[in-house]
Each structure stands twice: as structure tokens, then as C-alpha cells.
C-alpha positions as CSV (number, residue, x, y, z in Angstrom):
1,M,-13.9,-42.1,-3.6
2,L,-10.9,-40.0,-2.6
3,L,-13.3,-37.2,-1.5
4,T,-15.3,-39.7,0.7
5,L,-12.1,-40.9,2.4
6,L,-11.0,-37.3,3.0
7,A,-14.4,-36.4,4.5
8,A,-14.3,-39.5,6.8
9,E,-10.7,-38.6,7.9
10,L,-11.7,-35.0,8.7
11,A,-14.8,-36.2,10.6
12,G,-12.6,-38.4,12.8
13,C,-10.4,-35.4,13.6
14,S,-13.2,-33.2,15.0
15,S,-13.9,-33.5,18.7
16,D,-16.1,-31.6,21.2
17,K,-13.7,-32.4,24.0
18,E,-11.7,-29.5,25.4
19,I,-7.9,-30.0,25.5
20,L,-6.4,-29.1,28.9
21,V,-2.9,-27.8,28.8
22,P,-1.1,-27.9,32.2
23,E,0.4,-24.7,33.5
24,P,4.2,-24.7,33.4
25,P,5.9,-25.4,36.7
26,S,7.8,-22.1,36.8
27,Q,7.8,-18.8,35.0
28,Q,11.2,-17.8,36.2
29,V,14.5,-19.1,34.9
30,Q,18.1,-18.4,36.0
31,V,20.3,-17.4,33.0
32,T,24.0,-16.5,33.5
33,G,23.3,-15.1,37.0
34,V,20.2,-13.2,36.0
35,T,16.7,-14.3,36.8
36,V,14.4,-13.8,33.8
37,Q,10.6,-13.6,34.2
38,G,8.5,-15.4,31.6
39,S,4.9,-14.8,30.6
40,V,2.1,-17.1,29.5
41,A,-0.1,-16.2,26.6
42,D,-2.5,-18.7,25.0
43,G,-0.8,-21.5,26.9
44,V,2.6,-20.7,25.6
45,L,5.4,-19.8,28.0
46,S,7.8,-17.2,26.5
47,F,10.9,-15.5,27.9
48,K,12.0,-12.1,26.4
49,G,15.0,-9.9,27.1
50,I,17.5,-12.7,27.8
51,P,21.0,-11.3,28.0
52,F,23.2,-13.0,25.4
53,A,26.1,-10.6,25.1
54,A,27.2,-7.0,25.8
55,P,25.9,-4.6,23.2
56,P,28.5,-4.0,20.4
57,V,29.0,-0.3,21.0
58,G,32.2,1.8,21.3
59,N,35.4,-0.2,21.5
60,L,33.3,-3.5,21.3
61,R,32.2,-2.7,17.8
62,W,33.4,-5.2,15.2
63,R,34.9,-7.5,17.8
64,A,33.9,-10.9,19.2
65,P,31.0,-10.7,21.7
66,N,31.7,-10.2,25.4
67,R,29.5,-11.5,28.2
68,S,26.7,-9.2,29.2
69,K,27.0,-7.4,32.6
70,P,24.6,-8.7,35.4
71,G,21.6,-6.5,35.5
72,A,22.0,-5.1,32.0
73,A,19.1,-3.2,30.6
74,C,18.0,-5.9,28.1
75,G,18.8,-8.6,30.6
76,R,15.6,-8.2,32.7
77,Q,12.1,-8.9,31.6
78,P,10.5,-5.6,30.9
79,P,6.8,-4.9,31.8
80,S,6.2,-4.9,28.0
81,A,8.6,-6.3,25.5
82,T,7.7,-3.5,23.1
83,T,9.1,-0.9,25.4
84,A,12.5,-2.5,26.1
85,C,15.7,-1.8,24.2
86,K,14.0,0.3,21.5
87,S,16.0,1.7,18.6
88,P,16.8,5.4,18.9
89,S,14.4,7.8,17.3
90,R,15.3,9.5,14.0
91,A,16.4,12.6,15.9
92,M,18.8,10.7,18.0
93,R,20.6,8.9,15.1
94,P,24.0,10.2,14.0
95,R,24.1,12.3,10.9
96,S,25.9,9.5,9.0
97,A,22.8,7.2,9.5
98,R,20.3,9.8,8.2
99,P,19.5,10.1,4.6
100,P,20.8,13.3,3.0
101,P,18.4,16.2,2.8
102,R,16.6,16.7,-0.5
103,I,17.6,19.8,-2.5
104,A,14.7,21.2,-4.6
């Protein structure tokens, strides 16, 4: 009986009607003085590269966050989110961040 009820419930869920999702009104937002461009993929509007704080480098390391500067590199929507603000390659890391060489 439980299986019959489950089958009836699932049959009621299926539909041949296409669900129309309205386009969002705007793909640009203003965030702390910077305009960020969004992108729509599969009906989902997403914003990447939003500036939250200045990067914690130099004298900002281990301190409370500071506001990001207008037009900061990560504050604008890149052409591709995978190309923005990448971590440095292995060759660019300081020696202290590299594993020690193996001695045979």
C-alpha cells in the first residue's frame, strides 16, 4: 500500500509544462562605490569578485580588516572568474612556503 501511495504521489509531481523563470531586472549592482557585473547561468544570477576588504599583506597581516580600495583588482568582475586573483605559482612562493628538498 505504501508503494502505491508513493507511486501516486510521484505521478502527480511530473508535468510536461515548461517552467518559465523571469530574467532578473539588473545584472549590475553597486557595492561600496564599485559597480560589480553579474552573470546569468542556468537561470541563476551570480556576482563574483565582490571587494570585501583589502588583502592582508605587508603591515595589514594579522590585523583587523581594512576597507578595500575602489577599483581593487578583485573588486571588479573579471572576464572569467577562474583567471582573477589566482594564487601565485609554485615558483613565486617564498622559500618558507615551499616544502624542503628531498635528500637522496
